[in-house]
PLY file of the C-alpha trace (Angstrom):
ply
format ascii 1.0
element vertex 477
property float x
property float y
property float z
element edge 475
property int vertex1
property int vertex2
end_header
-80.65 -49.11 -43.33
-78.75 -52.14 -42.20
-77.60 -55.44 -43.60
-78.83 -58.33 -41.65
-75.94 -60.60 -40.87
-75.61 -60.90 -42.72
-76.79 -30.26 -52.25
-73.73 -30.91 -50.21
-75.80 -29.57 -47.23
-79.39 -29.88 -48.05
-81.33 -26.74 -47.28
-84.46 -27.78 -45.33
-87.21 -25.64 -43.67
-87.24 -26.82 -40.08
-89.53 -25.34 -37.45
-90.85 -26.16 -34.03
-93.82 -28.56 -34.47
-94.81 -28.04 -30.86
-93.13 -29.49 -27.83
-96.27 -30.66 -26.13
-97.22 -31.16 -22.58
-95.58 -34.57 -22.19
-98.07 -36.70 -20.35
-99.87 -35.31 -17.32
-98.11 -32.09 -16.23
-99.26 -30.35 -13.04
-99.92 -26.65 -12.90
-99.58 -23.79 -10.51
-102.64 -22.68 -8.50
-101.72 -19.00 -8.11
-99.37 -16.67 -9.97
-98.55 -13.04 -10.29
-97.30 -13.47 -13.89
-98.98 -11.28 -16.44
-100.67 -13.06 -19.30
-99.79 -12.51 -22.89
-101.48 -9.64 -24.71
-103.48 -11.95 -26.96
-107.22 -11.74 -27.58
-109.88 -14.01 -28.91
-112.11 -11.22 -30.09
-112.47 -9.99 -33.60
-112.31 -6.31 -32.79
-109.25 -5.98 -35.01
-110.03 -8.23 -38.00
-106.95 -9.40 -39.92
-106.96 -10.05 -43.69
-105.90 -13.44 -44.78
-102.23 -14.11 -45.11
-102.66 -16.25 -48.14
-100.50 -14.62 -50.87
-100.63 -11.33 -49.01
-98.30 -9.31 -46.81
-96.84 -11.20 -43.86
-98.49 -10.77 -40.43
-96.26 -8.82 -38.04
-94.77 -10.88 -35.20
-96.64 -8.93 -32.56
-99.89 -9.86 -34.28
-99.34 -13.42 -35.33
-100.41 -15.14 -32.11
-103.60 -13.02 -31.90
-104.53 -13.67 -35.49
-103.84 -17.41 -35.10
-105.89 -17.79 -31.97
-108.86 -15.95 -33.51
-108.93 -18.67 -36.06
-108.05 -21.68 -33.80
-110.72 -20.73 -31.16
-113.37 -20.27 -33.92
-112.27 -23.69 -35.44
-112.82 -25.51 -32.17
-116.01 -23.57 -31.29
-117.52 -25.31 -34.39
-115.71 -28.64 -34.28
-115.91 -29.67 -30.67
-119.76 -29.76 -30.61
-119.91 -31.25 -34.10
-117.54 -34.17 -33.39
-117.68 -34.65 -29.67
-121.07 -33.17 -28.86
-119.34 -30.97 -26.26
-119.53 -27.18 -26.05
-116.13 -25.58 -26.42
-114.90 -23.40 -23.60
-112.55 -20.75 -25.03
-109.17 -20.01 -23.31
-109.19 -16.46 -22.19
-106.45 -13.84 -22.43
-105.36 -14.69 -18.91
-104.80 -18.33 -19.93
-102.14 -17.39 -22.56
-98.57 -16.78 -21.24
-95.96 -15.24 -23.38
-92.98 -16.25 -21.23
-89.75 -14.36 -21.08
-86.72 -14.22 -18.64
-88.28 -11.22 -16.99
-91.75 -12.52 -16.98
-91.95 -16.45 -16.95
-95.19 -18.37 -16.83
-96.58 -20.09 -13.73
-94.87 -23.34 -12.70
-96.72 -26.43 -14.06
-96.33 -28.38 -10.84
-98.63 -29.57 -8.04
-97.09 -26.96 -5.79
-97.82 -24.14 -8.16
-96.25 -20.74 -7.67
-94.02 -18.77 -10.10
-92.11 -20.66 -12.74
-88.76 -19.81 -14.17
-87.71 -18.94 -17.70
-85.90 -22.35 -17.97
-89.30 -23.97 -17.71
-90.38 -22.45 -21.05
-87.13 -21.62 -22.79
-87.13 -23.10 -26.28
-90.58 -24.65 -25.66
-94.36 -24.28 -25.61
-96.76 -26.25 -23.54
-100.30 -26.74 -22.42
-100.71 -27.17 -18.60
-104.09 -28.88 -17.73
-104.15 -27.72 -14.07
-105.48 -24.45 -12.61
-108.23 -24.41 -15.26
-105.74 -25.01 -18.12
-103.37 -22.56 -19.84
-100.93 -22.39 -22.72
-97.43 -20.91 -22.37
-94.77 -20.26 -25.02
-91.25 -18.85 -25.18
-91.73 -15.34 -26.37
-88.08 -14.36 -25.93
-86.25 -17.01 -28.02
-88.34 -19.71 -29.62
-91.21 -17.84 -31.18
-89.25 -14.79 -32.43
-86.61 -17.17 -33.98
-89.31 -19.31 -35.56
-90.97 -16.20 -37.06
-87.73 -14.77 -38.28
-86.40 -17.91 -39.81
-89.57 -19.69 -41.03
-92.43 -17.27 -41.00
-95.84 -17.06 -39.41
-96.95 -20.66 -40.00
-94.16 -21.87 -37.69
-95.70 -19.98 -34.81
-99.28 -20.90 -35.87
-98.53 -24.60 -36.04
-97.05 -24.67 -32.52
-100.16 -23.02 -31.15
-102.48 -25.45 -33.04
-100.68 -28.43 -31.50
-100.81 -26.99 -27.99
-104.44 -26.20 -28.57
-104.84 -29.94 -29.37
-103.80 -30.59 -25.76
-106.36 -28.04 -24.52
-109.06 -29.93 -26.53
-107.98 -33.24 -24.98
-108.34 -31.70 -21.61
-111.89 -30.45 -22.40
-112.76 -33.87 -23.76
-111.36 -35.52 -20.60
-108.85 -37.81 -22.22
-105.55 -36.15 -21.56
-104.68 -38.68 -18.83
-106.42 -41.60 -20.51
-103.77 -43.14 -22.69
-100.08 -43.25 -23.31
-98.16 -40.06 -24.01
-97.14 -40.82 -27.58
-100.77 -41.15 -28.72
-101.68 -37.92 -26.83
-99.00 -36.21 -28.77
-99.93 -37.94 -32.06
-103.51 -36.87 -31.64
-102.48 -33.25 -31.04
-100.55 -33.45 -34.28
-103.71 -34.74 -35.93
-105.81 -31.87 -34.45
-103.05 -29.49 -35.89
-103.37 -31.05 -39.25
-107.09 -30.68 -39.29
-106.84 -27.03 -38.32
-104.21 -26.45 -40.95
-106.56 -27.89 -43.68
-109.21 -25.56 -42.42
-106.79 -22.60 -42.49
-105.64 -23.55 -45.98
-109.15 -23.79 -47.56
-111.17 -21.21 -45.49
-111.87 -18.06 -47.53
-112.85 -15.85 -44.58
-110.88 -12.62 -44.31
-110.58 -13.07 -40.45
-107.94 -15.23 -38.86
-104.82 -17.04 -39.92
-104.74 -18.35 -43.44
-102.17 -21.02 -44.42
-100.47 -21.37 -47.82
-99.58 -24.60 -49.62
-95.82 -23.99 -49.10
-96.51 -24.13 -45.35
-96.99 -27.88 -45.68
-93.29 -28.19 -46.48
-92.60 -26.48 -43.20
-94.92 -28.83 -41.35
-92.84 -31.75 -42.53
-89.58 -30.11 -41.46
-90.98 -29.20 -38.09
-92.12 -32.70 -37.34
-88.72 -33.97 -38.18
-86.88 -31.37 -36.17
-88.86 -31.84 -33.04
-89.31 -35.56 -33.06
-87.80 -38.23 -30.88
-84.15 -39.27 -31.42
-83.72 -42.38 -33.64
-84.02 -45.54 -31.58
-86.09 -43.85 -28.72
-88.58 -46.08 -26.98
-92.17 -45.26 -28.08
-93.37 -46.44 -24.63
-91.27 -43.75 -22.76
-93.39 -41.32 -20.92
-91.97 -38.41 -22.77
-92.20 -39.95 -26.19
-93.59 -37.81 -29.03
-92.71 -40.24 -31.95
-90.46 -40.10 -34.89
-90.90 -37.49 -37.50
-92.52 -40.06 -39.73
-95.03 -41.01 -37.00
-95.79 -37.35 -36.30
-96.28 -36.43 -39.85
-98.61 -39.44 -40.25
-100.72 -38.09 -37.37
-100.71 -34.60 -38.88
-101.73 -35.95 -42.31
-104.55 -37.99 -40.88
-106.13 -34.78 -39.56
-105.28 -32.87 -42.67
-106.83 -35.52 -45.00
-109.73 -36.76 -42.85
-110.49 -34.08 -40.31
-111.14 -34.05 -36.64
-113.47 -37.02 -37.01
-110.38 -39.21 -37.66
-108.45 -37.72 -34.79
-111.41 -38.51 -32.50
-110.99 -42.19 -33.32
-107.46 -42.41 -31.89
-108.35 -43.88 -28.45
-110.05 -46.94 -30.14
-108.35 -46.86 -33.54
-104.95 -45.35 -33.12
-102.49 -44.95 -36.06
-99.61 -47.49 -36.26
-96.53 -46.17 -34.38
-93.22 -47.56 -35.64
-90.81 -48.82 -33.00
-87.43 -49.50 -34.58
-84.62 -50.04 -32.05
-80.88 -50.09 -32.56
-79.53 -53.62 -32.47
-75.90 -53.10 -31.64
-73.41 -50.51 -30.34
-71.83 -50.25 -33.82
-75.20 -49.29 -35.25
-75.67 -46.62 -32.59
-72.22 -45.24 -33.50
-73.05 -44.95 -37.18
-76.65 -43.93 -36.61
-77.64 -46.94 -38.61
-76.08 -45.52 -41.85
-74.00 -47.64 -44.14
-71.12 -46.37 -46.32
-72.13 -45.19 -49.77
-71.07 -48.17 -51.86
-72.54 -50.71 -49.44
-75.82 -48.68 -49.23
-76.06 -48.70 -53.11
-75.26 -52.45 -53.36
-77.91 -53.41 -50.78
-80.56 -51.14 -52.16
-80.17 -52.01 -55.80
-80.00 -55.78 -55.16
-82.99 -55.69 -52.76
-85.08 -53.64 -55.21
-84.54 -56.12 -58.00
-85.54 -58.92 -55.69
-88.58 -57.02 -54.51
-89.89 -56.12 -57.92
-89.20 -59.64 -59.39
-91.22 -61.17 -56.54
-94.03 -58.52 -56.85
-94.27 -58.89 -60.62
-94.62 -62.62 -60.21
-97.58 -62.14 -57.81
-99.43 -59.75 -60.18
-98.65 -61.45 -63.43
-96.00 -59.62 -65.47
-92.38 -60.22 -66.11
-89.89 -57.81 -64.49
-86.60 -57.57 -65.99
-84.10 -56.54 -63.19
-82.48 -53.19 -63.70
-78.80 -53.96 -64.34
-77.67 -50.89 -66.19
-76.66 -48.10 -63.76
-74.69 -45.03 -65.06
-72.79 -43.09 -62.46
-71.44 -39.76 -63.70
-70.16 -36.53 -62.17
-68.90 -33.09 -63.19
-65.50 -34.89 -63.82
-67.00 -37.16 -66.53
-68.97 -36.72 -69.72
-72.78 -36.39 -69.19
-74.93 -39.38 -70.00
-76.92 -39.78 -73.15
-80.60 -40.70 -73.30
-82.53 -41.43 -76.54
-79.67 -40.15 -78.70
-79.43 -36.77 -76.86
-76.62 -35.97 -74.42
-77.74 -34.24 -71.19
-76.19 -30.84 -70.43
-74.54 -30.31 -66.98
-77.56 -28.23 -65.95
-79.91 -31.14 -66.84
-77.94 -33.83 -65.17
-75.71 -32.68 -62.34
-77.18 -33.12 -58.78
-79.93 -35.34 -60.15
-80.99 -38.93 -60.27
-83.18 -40.17 -63.12
-84.33 -43.12 -65.20
-83.70 -42.95 -68.97
-86.98 -44.24 -70.27
-85.69 -44.45 -73.83
-82.58 -46.55 -73.02
-83.72 -48.30 -69.84
-81.05 -47.35 -67.36
-80.78 -45.55 -64.01
-78.25 -42.67 -63.71
-77.09 -40.29 -60.98
-74.45 -37.83 -60.16
-72.00 -39.99 -58.19
-70.15 -37.29 -56.28
-73.22 -35.44 -55.36
-75.22 -38.49 -54.21
-72.27 -39.65 -52.03
-72.70 -36.38 -50.28
-76.53 -36.96 -50.05
-75.82 -40.28 -48.43
-73.59 -38.54 -45.84
-75.93 -35.59 -45.20
-79.48 -37.16 -45.30
-78.59 -40.84 -44.63
-78.47 -44.11 -46.44
-82.25 -44.66 -46.55
-82.71 -41.16 -48.01
-80.47 -42.27 -50.78
-82.31 -45.67 -51.00
-85.68 -43.96 -51.41
-84.30 -41.83 -54.36
-82.96 -44.94 -55.92
-86.21 -46.91 -55.19
-88.23 -44.24 -57.14
-86.22 -45.07 -60.24
-86.90 -48.79 -59.92
-90.56 -47.92 -59.73
-90.17 -45.99 -63.04
-88.71 -49.24 -64.56
-91.69 -51.21 -63.28
-94.09 -48.72 -64.74
-92.36 -48.91 -68.11
-92.37 -52.74 -68.01
-95.97 -52.77 -67.06
-96.82 -50.75 -70.17
-97.37 -47.24 -68.83
-96.97 -44.40 -71.40
-93.89 -42.21 -71.01
-96.01 -39.09 -70.57
-97.91 -40.72 -67.72
-94.79 -41.88 -66.05
-93.34 -38.33 -66.10
-96.50 -36.68 -64.90
-97.31 -35.64 -61.45
-99.52 -38.63 -60.98
-96.88 -40.97 -62.19
-94.28 -39.48 -59.85
-96.65 -39.90 -56.92
-97.21 -43.57 -57.81
-93.47 -44.02 -57.77
-93.23 -42.67 -54.25
-96.22 -44.87 -53.27
-94.43 -47.99 -54.45
-91.34 -46.81 -52.76
-93.26 -46.74 -49.51
-94.58 -50.24 -50.11
-90.97 -51.39 -50.55
-89.97 -49.75 -47.37
-92.76 -51.57 -45.52
-91.51 -54.89 -46.98
-87.97 -54.09 -45.76
-89.17 -53.24 -42.33
-91.14 -56.49 -42.02
-88.38 -58.96 -42.82
-87.71 -58.44 -46.48
-89.03 -61.97 -47.35
-88.59 -61.32 -51.07
-84.82 -61.18 -50.52
-84.28 -63.63 -47.68
-84.15 -60.97 -45.03
-81.01 -59.46 -46.41
-81.76 -55.88 -45.51
-83.85 -54.08 -42.84
-84.55 -50.66 -41.63
-82.58 -48.86 -38.94
-83.87 -46.20 -36.50
-84.30 -42.87 -38.29
-84.59 -44.43 -41.85
-88.21 -43.37 -42.24
-87.35 -39.87 -41.30
-84.55 -39.97 -43.85
-87.19 -40.74 -46.40
-89.03 -37.50 -45.56
-85.74 -35.55 -45.65
-85.22 -36.86 -49.20
-88.71 -35.73 -50.33
-88.12 -32.30 -48.82
-84.78 -31.97 -50.59
-85.83 -33.24 -54.01
-89.47 -32.16 -54.52
-91.08 -29.13 -56.08
-92.09 -26.14 -53.95
-95.66 -25.11 -54.53
-96.33 -21.84 -56.29
-98.65 -19.08 -55.04
-101.63 -21.12 -56.23
-100.34 -24.21 -54.40
-99.46 -26.08 -57.59
-96.47 -28.14 -58.58
-95.41 -29.91 -61.73
-94.32 -33.20 -60.10
-95.66 -33.06 -56.55
-94.70 -31.22 -53.42
-92.76 -32.92 -50.59
-96.06 -33.05 -48.60
-97.71 -34.86 -51.52
-94.73 -37.19 -52.11
-94.48 -38.05 -48.45
-98.27 -38.77 -48.39
-97.95 -41.08 -51.36
-95.02 -42.88 -49.62
-97.09 -43.28 -46.42
-100.01 -44.72 -48.50
-97.68 -47.33 -49.95
-96.17 -48.02 -46.57
-99.47 -48.47 -44.77
-101.71 -49.90 -47.50
-99.37 -51.70 -49.84
-98.84 -52.16 -53.47
-102.50 -52.49 -54.31
-103.11 -48.99 -53.06
-100.46 -47.75 -55.45
-101.64 -49.88 -58.39
-105.19 -48.26 -57.95
-103.94 -44.66 -58.16
-105.66 -42.55 -60.80
-103.02 -42.21 -63.55
0 1
1 2
2 3
3 4
4 5
6 7
7 8
8 9
9 10
10 11
11 12
12 13
13 14
14 15
15 16
16 17
17 18
18 19
19 20
20 21
21 22
22 23
23 24
24 25
25 26
26 27
27 28
28 29
29 30
30 31
31 32
32 33
33 34
34 35
35 36
36 37
37 38
38 39
39 40
40 41
41 42
42 43
43 44
44 45
45 46
46 47
47 48
48 49
49 50
50 51
51 52
52 53
53 54
54 55
55 56
56 57
57 58
58 59
59 60
60 61
61 62
62 63
63 64
64 65
65 66
66 67
67 68
68 69
69 70
70 71
71 72
72 73
73 74
74 75
75 76
76 77
77 78
78 79
79 80
80 81
81 82
82 83
83 84
84 85
85 86
86 87
87 88
88 89
89 90
90 91
91 92
92 93
93 94
94 95
95 96
96 97
97 98
98 99
99 100
100 101
101 102
102 103
103 104
104 105
105 106
106 107
107 108
108 109
109 110
110 111
111 112
112 113
113 114
114 115
115 116
116 117
117 118
118 119
119 120
120 121
121 122
122 123
123 124
124 125
125 126
126 127
127 128
128 129
129 130
130 131
131 132
132 133
133 134
134 135
135 136
136 137
137 138
138 139
139 140
140 141
141 142
142 143
143 144
144 145
145 146
146 147
147 148
148 149
149 150
150 151
151 152
152 153
153 154
154 155
155 156
156 157
157 158
158 159
159 160
160 161
161 162
162 163
163 164
164 165
165 166
166 167
167 168
168 169
169 170
170 171
171 172
172 173
173 174
174 175
175 176
176 177
177 178
178 179
179 180
180 181
181 182
182 183
183 184
184 185
185 186
186 187
187 188
188 189
189 190
190 191
191 192
192 193
193 194
194 195
195 196
196 197
197 198
198 199
199 200
200 201
201 202
202 203
203 204
204 205
205 206
206 207
207 208
208 209
209 210
210 211
211 212
212 213
213 214
214 215
215 216
216 217
217 218
218 219
219 220
220 221
221 222
222 223
223 224
224 225
225 226
226 227
227 228
228 229
229 230
230 231
231 232
232 233
233 234
234 235
235 236
236 237
237 238
238 239
239 240
240 241
241 242
242 243
243 244
244 245
245 246
246 247
247 248
248 249
249 250
250 251
251 252
252 253
253 254
254 255
255 256
256 257
257 258
258 259
259 260
260 261
261 262
262 263
263 264
264 265
265 266
266 267
267 268
268 269
269 270
270 271
271 272
272 273
273 274
274 275
275 276
276 277
277 278
278 279
279 280
280 281
281 282
282 283
283 284
284 285
285 286
286 287
287 288
288 289
289 290
290 291
291 292
292 293
293 294
294 295
295 296
296 297
297 298
298 299
299 300
300 301
301 302
302 303
303 304
304 305
305 306
306 307
307 308
308 309
309 310
310 311
311 312
312 313
313 314
314 315
315 316
316 317
317 318
318 319
319 320
320 321
321 322
322 323
323 324
324 325
325 326
326 327
327 328
328 329
329 330
330 331
331 332
332 333
333 334
334 335
335 336
336 337
337 338
338 339
339 340
340 341
341 342
342 343
343 344
344 345
345 346
346 347
347 348
348 349
349 350
350 351
351 352
352 353
353 354
354 355
355 356
356 357
357 358
358 359
359 360
360 361
361 362
362 363
363 364
364 365
365 366
366 367
367 368
368 369
369 370
370 371
371 372
372 373
373 374
374 375
375 376
376 377
377 378
378 379
379 380
380 381
381 382
382 383
383 384
384 385
385 386
386 387
387 388
388 389
389 390
390 391
391 392
392 393
393 394
394 395
395 396
396 397
397 398
398 399
399 400
400 401
401 402
402 403
403 404
404 405
405 406
406 407
407 408
408 409
409 410
410 411
411 412
412 413
413 414
414 415
415 416
416 417
417 418
418 419
419 420
420 421
421 422
422 423
423 424
424 425
425 426
426 427
427 428
428 429
429 430
430 431
431 432
432 433
433 434
434 435
435 436
436 437
437 438
438 439
439 440
440 441
441 442
442 443
443 444
444 445
445 446
446 447
447 448
448 449
449 450
450 451
451 452
452 453
453 454
454 455
455 456
456 457
457 458
458 459
459 460
460 461
461 462
462 463
463 464
464 465
465 466
466 467
467 468
468 469
469 470
470 471
471 472
472 473
473 474
474 475
475 476
C-alpha cells in the first residue's frame, strides 16, 4: 500500500503449486533415462484419502494419476470434443541426481538433475512427458504438507499436457497458459473433493488452505512484468484462475483464449518502494487505511441511500493494558489478545496494538489494511440495519470480506472517493490472501467452519474485487 504524493511469525501452509512449463519448452528426442514407476491402471485400487489414513509417499503419484487421467478421459471429450490420449508410464519421469529426466531442448539427449531440481514441468516435445523432482521437491512437499501438495503439482502439470492435446500450448502468452493450468487444477480439485468413488486421490476441504499457500509461495515476485515470457502471475492471480476452475469447472477454463480472467499488473513506482517492498510503517498504514475507509464508505452510502457515520472510535490495547469492554462486559485476555474486532454494542473498532504491529511487519501493510477494512464493513452492516446475529454469522463474515475486496478494487483504480490519496503496491493483493490464511477458520473433517475458511474468505474478497459492491449487497444473508 502506498500513499500517493502525496502471531509474531504467522504459520502458513505453503506448498509448490506447480512450476509449469514456462512458455514453449523443447524436448529431447531420445533418452536412456528410466521412467517413474507410476501406472495409470487400477490394478491396485486405493481407498479414498478423505478422512482416512494418509497415502504413503511411494503411492501418492500413482493414486493421483489414476484419478487425473480418469478425470480428463471424461472431461476432454465432453468440453473440447477431443478424445483424451493418456500419458503412459514411460512419459512420467521421477528425476533424481542419479537418474535425471531427458533434456527439454531441441537437441534432446540426457538432462541433468539441475534441470528438474526443486521443480516439475511438462515438456511438449518427443510426444510429451511430465517430469518432477523425486529427490528433493516432492519428498519435502509430502513430508511438510501432505499428499495434496504433490497431487496439486501433478494436476497443474497435467493442465499443460491437456493444452498440448488441445493444440493451444503455443497459442497465447505464457501467463494465461499458466493461469489456465491453474484453472484446470482447480476443476480437478473440485472433482476430487466431491467424488465418492473409492479409487483415486480424494481431496479434503482443508487442502484448499494449502492451495492458497501454494499459489502464494510459487508466484511471481511483486512488481514482476506480467508480459514476461516466464510469468506465472501473482498469488492473487493464480488463486483466481484456480478458483474459476473450482467453481465453474473445465468449461470456464476452456473460455480462457477468448475470455481470459483479468490479470493485475501493479509495478513499483520508485526505488524507495522497491526497497520497502511497498510496505508502510505501522502508524502510517493505520492512518491511511482508516481515513480512506471512512471516505470510501461515506461515498458508497451516499450512492445507495443510507447515512454512514464514519468510524472515529478506535481502541488499541495490548497485554500491557487493561482489556477493552463491550456491552458492559470486559474481555478476557484469551478473548481479546491477538485479535481485531468491532464491538457491535458500543460501536468501536479494537485491536491488539503490539500484535498487529508485528502483523504489519510479517504479512505487510495491506494484510493489516484488509483486517481493518473488514471491521469497517461490520460498521456499515450495523448502520444499514443488519441484525447482530447475522453480522456475526458465517454469511455476515463473508459479506465483510466481499466489501473489503470492493474497497481494494476502488483503491487500485484511483481511489476517487478519497481524491486518490492511497493506492495499491505490488504484492498487496497477495498480502490480503496471507491475512485470510492467518486469521480464518480451518475446516473440520466434514469441511465445515463457523466463520468461513481462508478459501471461502479469499473467494468472497475476489467477488467484491471483480464484481463490486452490488455483488456483496446481493449475498444471501
